[in-house]
MILO-933315 format. One record per residue (C-alpha): x, y, z. Coordinates in nm, 2 decimals. Each point is the difference from the previous one (the first is absolute). Layout:
! MILO-933315
@u: X | v: Y | w: Z
...
END
This chain:
! MILO-933315
@u: 0.00 | v: 0.00 | w: 0.00
@u: 0.14 | v: 0.34 | w: -0.09
@u: 0.02 | v: 0.25 | w: 0.28
@u: -0.09 | v: 0.37 | w: -0.05
@u: 0.15 | v: 0.27 | w: 0.21
@u: -0.26 | v: 0.25 | w: 0.14
@u: -0.02 | v: 0.33 | w: -0.18
@u: 0.12 | v: 0.20 | w: 0.30
@u: 0.33 | v: -0.18 | w: -0.02
@u: 0.15 | v: 0.22 | w: -0.26
@u: 0.36 | v: 0.06 | w: 0.06
@u: 0.10 | v: 0.33 | w: 0.16
@u: 0.35 | v: 0.15 | w: -0.01
@u: 0.08 | v: -0.16 | w: 0.34
@u: -0.13 | v: -0.33 | w: -0.12
@u: 0.20 | v: -0.02 | w: -0.32
@u: 0.14 | v: -0.34 | w: -0.10
@u: 0.33 | v: 0.15 | w: -0.10
@u: 0.28 | v: -0.16 | w: 0.20
@u: 0.20 | v: 0.24 | w: 0.22
@u: 0.35 | v: 0.05 | w: -0.09
@u: 0.14 | v: -0.08 | w: 0.34
@u: -0.24 | v: -0.25 | w: 0.15
@u: 0.07 | v: -0.07 | w: 0.36
@u: 0.14 | v: -0.35 | w: 0.07
@u: -0.24 | v: -0.24 | w: 0.17
@u: 0.07 | v: -0.03 | w: 0.37
@u: 0.20 | v: -0.31 | w: 0.10
@u: -0.20 | v: -0.28 | w: 0.16
@u: 0.03 | v: -0.03 | w: 0.37
@u: 0.29 | v: -0.21 | w: 0.12
@u: -0.24 | v: -0.25 | w: 0.15
@u: -0.13 | v: -0.10 | w: -0.35
@u: 0.34 | v: -0.05 | w: -0.16
@u: 0.07 | v: -0.35 | w: 0.14
@u: -0.34 | v: -0.11 | w: -0.12
@u: 0.06 | v: 0.12 | w: -0.36
@u: 0.34 | v: -0.16 | w: 0.00
@u: -0.15 | v: -0.33 | w: 0.12
@u: -0.27 | v: 0.00 | w: -0.27
@u: 0.27 | v: 0.06 | w: -0.27
@u: 0.20 | v: -0.30 | w: 0.13
@u: -0.31 | v: -0.22 | w: -0.01
@u: -0.07 | v: 0.10 | w: -0.36
@u: 0.36 | v: -0.07 | w: -0.10
@u: 0.00 | v: -0.34 | w: 0.17
@u: -0.33 | v: -0.10 | w: -0.18
@u: 0.14 | v: 0.10 | w: -0.34
@u: 0.31 | v: -0.21 | w: 0.04
@u: -0.18 | v: -0.32 | w: 0.12
@u: -0.02 | v: -0.26 | w: -0.29
@u: -0.33 | v: -0.16 | w: -0.09
@u: -0.09 | v: -0.31 | w: 0.20
@u: -0.02 | v: -0.22 | w: -0.31
@u: 0.34 | v: 0.09 | w: -0.13
@u: 0.16 | v: -0.04 | w: 0.34
@u: -0.15 | v: -0.35 | w: 0.04
@u: 0.11 | v: -0.10 | w: -0.35
@u: 0.36 | v: 0.12 | w: 0.07
@u: 0.01 | v: -0.20 | w: 0.32
@u: -0.11 | v: -0.32 | w: -0.17
@u: 0.25 | v: 0.00 | w: -0.28
@u: 0.29 | v: 0.21 | w: 0.14
@u: 0.24 | v: 0.21 | w: -0.20
@u: 0.19 | v: -0.21 | w: -0.26
@u: -0.13 | v: -0.33 | w: 0.13
@u: -0.01 | v: -0.29 | w: -0.26
@u: -0.23 | v: -0.30 | w: 0.00
@u: 0.18 | v: -0.29 | w: -0.17
@u: -0.19 | v: -0.28 | w: -0.18
@u: 0.13 | v: -0.30 | w: -0.20
@u: -0.15 | v: -0.16 | w: -0.31
@u: 0.13 | v: -0.35 | w: -0.08
@u: -0.06 | v: -0.06 | w: -0.37
@u: 0.04 | v: -0.33 | w: -0.19
@u: -0.07 | v: -0.09 | w: -0.36
@u: -0.35 | v: -0.11 | w: 0.04
@u: -0.17 | v: -0.32 | w: -0.12
@u: -0.33 | v: -0.12 | w: -0.14
@u: 0.00 | v: -0.27 | w: 0.27
@u: -0.15 | v: 0.11 | w: 0.33
@u: 0.23 | v: -0.22 | w: 0.21
@u: 0.31 | v: 0.17 | w: -0.15
@u: -0.14 | v: 0.34 | w: 0.09
@u: -0.10 | v: -0.12 | w: 0.35
@u: 0.36 | v: -0.10 | w: 0.06
@u: 0.09 | v: 0.37 | w: -0.01
@u: -0.26 | v: 0.08 | w: 0.26
@u: 0.15 | v: -0.26 | w: 0.23
@u: 0.34 | v: 0.15 | w: -0.06
@u: -0.13 | v: 0.35 | w: 0.09
@u: -0.14 | v: -0.14 | w: 0.33
@u: 0.34 | v: -0.16 | w: 0.07
@u: 0.18 | v: 0.32 | w: -0.09
@u: -0.21 | v: 0.21 | w: 0.23
@u: 0.06 | v: -0.25 | w: 0.29
@u: 0.37 | v: 0.00 | w: -0.07
@u: 0.05 | v: 0.38 | w: -0.03
@u: -0.28 | v: 0.13 | w: 0.22
@u: -0.11 | v: 0.23 | w: -0.27
@u: -0.38 | v: 0.06 | w: -0.01
@u: -0.05 | v: 0.19 | w: -0.32
@u: 0.08 | v: -0.27 | w: -0.26
@u: -0.19 | v: -0.08 | w: -0.32
@u: 0.03 | v: -0.27 | w: -0.26
@u: -0.02 | v: 0.08 | w: -0.37
@u: 0.04 | v: -0.18 | w: -0.33
@u: 0.17 | v: 0.15 | w: -0.30
@u: -0.25 | v: -0.15 | w: -0.24
@u: -0.27 | v: -0.27 | w: -0.05
@u: -0.16 | v: 0.05 | w: 0.34
@u: -0.11 | v: 0.24 | w: 0.26
@u: 0.09 | v: 0.19 | w: 0.21
@u: 0.21 | v: 0.19 | w: -0.25
@u: 0.29 | v: 0.23 | w: 0.10
@u: -0.23 | v: 0.30 | w: -0.04
@u: -0.27 | v: -0.15 | w: 0.22
@u: 0.26 | v: -0.09 | w: 0.27
@u: 0.16 | v: 0.34 | w: 0.00
@u: -0.35 | v: 0.16 | w: 0.02
@u: -0.07 | v: -0.21 | w: 0.31
@u: 0.32 | v: 0.12 | w: 0.16
@u: -0.08 | v: 0.36 | w: -0.08
@u: -0.35 | v: -0.04 | w: 0.14
@u: 0.16 | v: -0.13 | w: 0.32
@u: 0.21 | v: 0.31 | w: 0.04
@u: 0.32 | v: -0.10 | w: -0.16
@u: 0.23 | v: 0.28 | w: -0.13
@u: 0.27 | v: -0.24 | w: -0.13
@u: -0.04 | v: -0.34 | w: -0.16
@u: 0.28 | v: -0.25 | w: -0.06
@u: -0.09 | v: -0.23 | w: -0.29
@u: 0.19 | v: -0.33 | w: 0.07
@u: 0.02 | v: -0.23 | w: -0.30
@u: -0.05 | v: -0.37 | w: 0.09
@u: 0.24 | v: -0.10 | w: -0.28
@u: 0.33 | v: -0.17 | w: 0.01
@u: 0.19 | v: 0.20 | w: -0.26
@u: 0.01 | v: 0.34 | w: -0.17
@u: -0.18 | v: -0.09 | w: -0.32
@u: -0.21 | v: 0.22 | w: -0.22
@u: -0.29 | v: -0.01 | w: 0.24
@u: 0.21 | v: 0.13 | w: 0.29
@u: 0.19 | v: 0.26 | w: -0.22
@u: -0.29 | v: 0.13 | w: -0.21
@u: -0.35 | v: -0.13 | w: 0.07
@u: -0.02 | v: 0.03 | w: 0.38
@u: 0.16 | v: 0.35 | w: 0.01
@u: -0.24 | v: 0.12 | w: -0.26
@u: -0.30 | v: -0.14 | w: 0.19
@u: 0.13 | v: 0.16 | w: 0.32
@u: 0.05 | v: 0.34 | w: -0.16
@u: -0.35 | v: -0.01 | w: -0.15
@u: -0.15 | v: -0.09 | w: 0.33
@u: 0.18 | v: 0.27 | w: 0.19
@u: -0.12 | v: 0.26 | w: -0.25
@u: -0.36 | v: -0.07 | w: 0.10
@u: 0.09 | v: 0.12 | w: 0.36
@u: 0.17 | v: 0.34 | w: 0.02
@u: 0.26 | v: 0.02 | w: 0.27
@u: 0.04 | v: -0.38 | w: 0.02
@u: 0.36 | v: -0.13 | w: -0.05
@u: 0.06 | v: -0.34 | w: -0.16
@u: 0.33 | v: -0.18 | w: 0.01
@u: 0.08 | v: -0.33 | w: -0.17
@u: 0.22 | v: -0.24 | w: 0.20
@u: 0.25 | v: -0.24 | w: -0.14
@u: -0.13 | v: -0.36 | w: -0.07
@u: 0.10 | v: -0.29 | w: 0.22
@u: 0.31 | v: -0.06 | w: -0.22
@u: 0.32 | v: -0.17 | w: 0.11
@u: -0.03 | v: -0.01 | w: 0.38
@u: 0.16 | v: -0.22 | w: 0.26
@u: -0.34 | v: -0.08 | w: 0.15
@u: -0.11 | v: -0.15 | w: -0.33
@u: 0.33 | v: -0.20 | w: -0.03
@u: -0.06 | v: -0.14 | w: 0.34
@u: -0.36 | v: -0.09 | w: -0.09
@u: 0.12 | v: -0.19 | w: -0.31
@u: 0.26 | v: -0.18 | w: 0.21
@u: -0.27 | v: -0.10 | w: 0.25
@u: -0.21 | v: -0.15 | w: -0.29
@u: 0.30 | v: -0.18 | w: -0.14
@u: 0.09 | v: -0.15 | w: 0.34
@u: -0.36 | v: -0.11 | w: 0.05
@u: -0.01 | v: -0.16 | w: -0.35
@u: 0.34 | v: -0.16 | w: 0.06
@u: -0.12 | v: -0.18 | w: 0.31
@u: -0.33 | v: -0.11 | w: -0.13
@u: -0.06 | v: -0.37 | w: -0.06
@u: -0.19 | v: 0.06 | w: -0.33
@u: 0.04 | v: 0.27 | w: -0.25
@u: -0.28 | v: 0.26 | w: 0.00
@u: -0.16 | v: 0.01 | w: -0.35
@u: -0.27 | v: 0.25 | w: -0.01
@u: -0.22 | v: 0.03 | w: -0.31
@u: 0.12 | v: 0.26 | w: -0.24
@u: -0.31 | v: 0.21 | w: 0.05
@u: 0.05 | v: 0.01 | w: 0.38
@u: 0.37 | v: 0.10 | w: -0.02
@u: -0.05 | v: 0.38 | w: -0.01
@u: -0.23 | v: -0.01 | w: 0.30
@u: 0.24 | v: -0.23 | w: 0.19
@u: 0.29 | v: 0.23 | w: -0.07
@u: -0.19 | v: 0.30 | w: 0.11
@u: -0.10 | v: -0.16 | w: 0.33
@u: 0.35 | v: -0.11 | w: 0.06
@u: 0.14 | v: 0.36 | w: -0.04
@u: -0.26 | v: 0.18 | w: 0.21
@u: 0.20 | v: 0.01 | w: 0.33
@u: 0.33 | v: 0.11 | w: -0.14
@u: -0.16 | v: 0.24 | w: -0.25
@u: -0.18 | v: 0.17 | w: 0.28
@u: 0.32 | v: 0.09 | w: 0.17
@u: 0.16 | v: 0.10 | w: -0.33
@u: -0.28 | v: 0.23 | w: -0.09
@u: 0.00 | v: 0.15 | w: 0.34
@u: 0.37 | v: 0.08 | w: -0.04
@u: -0.04 | v: 0.15 | w: -0.35
@u: -0.30 | v: 0.21 | w: 0.12
@u: 0.20 | v: 0.13 | w: 0.29
@u: 0.29 | v: 0.09 | w: -0.23
@u: -0.24 | v: 0.18 | w: -0.24
@u: -0.16 | v: 0.20 | w: 0.28
@u: 0.34 | v: 0.13 | w: 0.09
@u: 0.14 | v: 0.06 | w: -0.35
@u: -0.27 | v: 0.23 | w: -0.14
@u: 0.02 | v: -0.15 | w: -0.35
@u: -0.31 | v: 0.19 | w: -0.12
@u: -0.21 | v: -0.09 | w: -0.30
END
């Protein structure tokens, strides 16, 4: 609502709105009010510098520079369910041996979970760094090209996530000891073990599980400290 001044309120010379040249300074507040004003200014400054509750809680949960490490153990993958299940058994053994809780299995091809799916699970669980550990004996094409490419593509789907590809099992004293154990067991057996040709890959995989778990644990630990980024 617009307010109208009464007609008798016309300005007179002594009521002019012109500002005096030398206006008198406002009197200083009584000394008794000065501490109160100072205290109110301090309260306003403290309130302005206090962070929001949500951001403070989020910082406390993650911490500055804190990393959450996950491991993805990847094998070739098979159309046979029992071969893929062997990797799941290995991952259980690996977790028991190392004490790591955030470990996922993945297959390079032919079966799920894929490398991308395993990395996504790690990211959903809060991982900031993923070590992709090849469940392979040697540095063939899959280890040198295919798995690094899959790991890089998976990491690109999660900004801020770091992926590192570890070395394969390779030539390791643990594997040499495992082979010697198998040779000694076969040497002392009364009858030679002749498994059907179709069962040979599964039998070999089962025989290598214990030593491979220790070897993969060693290579994953080495990769975590090396920072060989994809």
